[in-house]
N, C-alpha and C positions, 0 to 999 in steps of 0.2 A: 928138390926132387919131386915132391908132391905136386908143386906148381907145374913142372914140366910134364909130369904124367897126366895131370888134368888137362893141360893144354893140348897134348897129343890126342887124348881121348875125345875132346870136343872137336878137334880138327877132323879126326876120322869120322865122327858122327855127322858133322856137317857135310863132309865129302860124300858120305853114304847117302844122305838125303838128296844131295845134288844129283848123284848118279841115278838114284831111284826116280827122281823127277824126269830125267832125260830118258831113262829106259821106258817109262810108261807114257812119255810124251805129253808134256803140259800143252793143253790146247788140242790134242788129238782126240778124235771121237772114240768112244768105247766100242769094242767089237762085240759086246754081249747082245743077247736077244732082248727084244721088248721095247726099245726106244726108237721112235721114228725121227730121222734127221731130214730136214727140208732146207732148201736154199733156192734163191732166185737167180736166174741167169743175169750175168753182167751186161749182156747184149742180146738183142733178138735177131737171129740170123735171117728172119723173114722180113725184117724192117717193121716200121710202124704201120698200123692199120691192116695187118695180115694175120691177126690172131696172136695168141700167146706163144712164147718160145717153146721149142720142143722139150719134152720132159724125159729124163732118165730115171727109171724106176728099178730098184734093185735091192740086193742084199748087202752084207757088210763089205763086199768087194768095193762098193762105191763110197764107203765112208771117208777114207783118207783122200780119195780123189775129188771130193766135193768142190774145193776151190778151183781145181783145174777144169771140172765139168762146167761150172758156172762161168768160168773165164771164156770158154769156147762157145758158150751160148745155150747151155741146157739149164732148165729148172731141174731140181733133184729131189727125189723122195726115196730115201734109203733106210733100210732097217736090217739089223743083224738077224740071221736065221730065216729071213723071208723066203718063201717059196714062189714058184711061178704063178700059181693060182692067186695067191695073195697080191702079187704084183698086178695081175689083171683086175683084181677088185679095186685097186687104187685108180686104174684107168677108168673103170666103170663109174666110180664115184665122181671123177672129174667130168666125165661125159654127162652124167645126170645133173651136174651143176653148170653145164654149158661152158666148161673150161678145158676141154680136151683139145690139145693142139694137133697140128697136121702130122707130126711125127712123134711116135711113142717108142722109146728104146727100153728094152727089158734085159737085165742081166741078173737072173735069179733062179736058175734051175740047178745050181750046184748044191743046194741044200735039200733036195728032195726029188729031183728029176723033172721030166716033162714028157708028155705023150701027145699023140695026134689030137685027142679030144681037147686038151688044154690049148693047143694051137688054134683049133677051130673056135674055141670059146673066146680067145683073144681077138681073132679076126672079126667075130660077131660083135664084140664089144666096141671095137674101134670103128667098124663100118668100112665100106668099100672105098671111101674117098681119103682115107688116112693111110700112113705107112707105119709098119711095125718093123723096128730094127731089133735083131736078136744078136746077143754077144756070147761067144763060146767062153767056157770057164774051166778052171781046174777043179779037181775033186776037193770039196771042202773038208773032207775027213783026212785025206792022205796027202793032198797037194800034188798028186800025180796028174799028168795030162792025158787026155782031157777028162772032164767030168762024165759020169754015166749019162746016157741019153743025148750026147752031143749029136749023134747021127740023126736024131729026131728033128732038131732045129736046122741041120744041114739039108735034110730032105725037104723040110717045109719051105726053105728058101728056094729050092729048085722047083717045087710045085707051085709056088706063088711068086714068080719073079717080078710081077708088077706091084706087089703089095708088101712083100717081106724082103728086107735086106739083111744080109749076114755080115757080121763083123767078127772075124776069126782072131780074137785076142790071144788065144792059146798059141796059134801058129806064129803070130807076130811077135809075141813076147818070149817064146821058147828059148831063143839064144841067150836071154837074160834071166832065165828061170833058175836063179841062184840067190844066195843070201850073202849079205855083207859079212866079212870084208872081201868077198870074191869080186874081182873087177867086173864092172858092168852089171852088178846085181840089181834087180828090180823088185825083189820080194822080201817080205818079212820071213822069219824062221819057219812059219807054217807052210810056206810056198804056195799060199792061196791068196793072201792079201798083198797088194803092192806096197812097197815102201814109198818114201817121198819121191824118189827119182822115178820109180815105176808108176806112181800116181800121175805124175806129169806126162809120162809117155802114154798112159791110159787115156787121159783127157784128150790129148792130141790125136790119138788113134780113133777114138769114138767120134771125133769131130769130122772124120772123113764122110760121115753120112749126112752132114749138114750142108746146106747150100753154100758153095764156095769153099768148103772144107774149113780147116782151122784158121783163125785170124793170125795176122803177123804179131808174134809175141816173142818175149825173151826165151832163149833155149834153156834157161835155168828153171828148176822146179819152183812152183809157187810158194813152197815152204820146205826148206832144207832141214827143218827140225824145229824144236821149241825155241821160243825167244830166249836169247842169251842174257838180256839185261837183268831179269829178275834174279838170276843166279849170281851175276856179278855184284849187284847191289847187296844181296844177302851175304856174300863173302866179305864185302867191305864192312858191313855192320858187324859181322861176326868177329873180324879181326879187331875192330874198334873196341868192342866189348871186352875181348880178351886182353887187349893192351891196357885198358882201364883197370881190369881185375888184377893183372900182374903188378901194375904200378902201386895200387893200394896195398897189396900184400907186402911189397918191398918197403913201403913207408912204415908200415906197422913193425 
């Protein structure tokens, strides 16, 4: 009876660890503030000899979609809790190092808003010969659509049609603004960050601003979840240890 109880306890413990690993997503980026995540584009939509690939600069919304953004042709610089001004600082740093591309995409006003002065600051930083793409967002605190100051970036795109392009992610994703297990859900429970399916859709949607749009790729998400093999291997090892333990107890 003790052996069976111990076996059951170890199985429950192992299953709990496995579920916890899945819940927190092995290999997923942390959504906390403070750590910058960068990645290089898998292709340059401008081709060779035409400068660096476009860059996507943003907050934690961009963390899970990083593989999808690099797949369609963006370099990525994302950080949890990043605001709009901090995103422009990233662009300014790239310009000062001679590495600012033709297209700069920013998705980062959901954590603190944006105003006309910040839009002017961004346009001054990138200069008149580059394009600024702005992405609408959900409210980072409530998940409600849209985030405060969305009207500011909508008006900015109208006032600068030759230099600012608007990508209305909120309008595009709103039919899928729900959480698993709801059919067609694209979002995590906070209704702000996309899930894996939503991240794939996010990358494809933002690719609309690139030359030629999104490349021909699989319709499947780049990562449907954490790798399954570590958990399978762990389960096999766990059962092997348990079997050996039970056998020894029986021999005694």
